[in-house]
Every structure is written in structure tokens, then in C-alpha cells.
C-alpha positions in Angstrom: 0.4 -0.1 -0.5 2.7 2.6 1.2 4.6 1.9 -2.4 2.5 2.3 -4.7 0.9 5.1 -2.8 5.2 6.6 -3.6 4.8 4.8 -6.9 1.6 7.0 -8.1 3.3 10.4 -6.4 6.5 9.6 -8.4 4.4 9.7 -11.1 3.1 12.9 -10.7 5.9 14.4 -9.9 7.0 13.2 -13.4 4.2 15.2 -14.8 4.6 18.3 -12.5 7.5 18.8 -11.1 10.7 20.4 -13.5 13.6 18.6 -14.2 16.8 20.0 -13.5 19.1 17.3 -14.2 17.7 17.9 -18.1 18.6 21.9 -17.8 21.9 20.9 -16.2 21.5 23.1 -13.2 24.6 23.2 -10.8 23.5 22.4 -7.3 26.2 25.0 -6.2 23.7 27.8 -7.8 20.6 26.8 -7.4 17.8 28.6 -5.4 16.5 27.4 -2.4 13.4 26.2 -4.1 15.0 24.7 -6.8 16.9 22.6 -3.9 13.7 22.4 -2.0 12.1 20.8 -4.9 15.0 18.7 -5.7 15.2 17.0 -2.5 11.5 16.5 -2.2 11.9 14.4 -5.6 14.5 12.3 -4.2 12.5 11.8 -1.0 9.7 10.3 -3.5 11.8 8.2 -5.9 13.8 6.5 -3.2 10.5 5.6 -1.2 9.2 5.0 -5.1 12.2 2.1 -5.3 12.1 0.5 -1.9 
């Protein structure tokens, strides 16, 4: 149940949130909002893969 929830959330993240890896953004120059989005996507992705 928990894994399915995170898989659905990961799918929604891919559709809605921007992908910074495609834009080749430098993490040292990223804004606080961009770092928060990167962290959120990382958290959801790791939970969906477990």
C-alpha cells in the first residue's frame, strides 16, 4: 500500500515538477526553491524504489 502510494506520487512529480537534470543546473548556484524541489523528488523516488 505504501509503495503504491509513492509510485503514484512519483508519477505525478514527473508530470508536474520540472526536471533540473535536463536543464543541467548547477547545485551550488540553485535557489532554495530549486533545492527543495530536488530534495522532494529524491525523497519520493527513493521511497518508490524500495
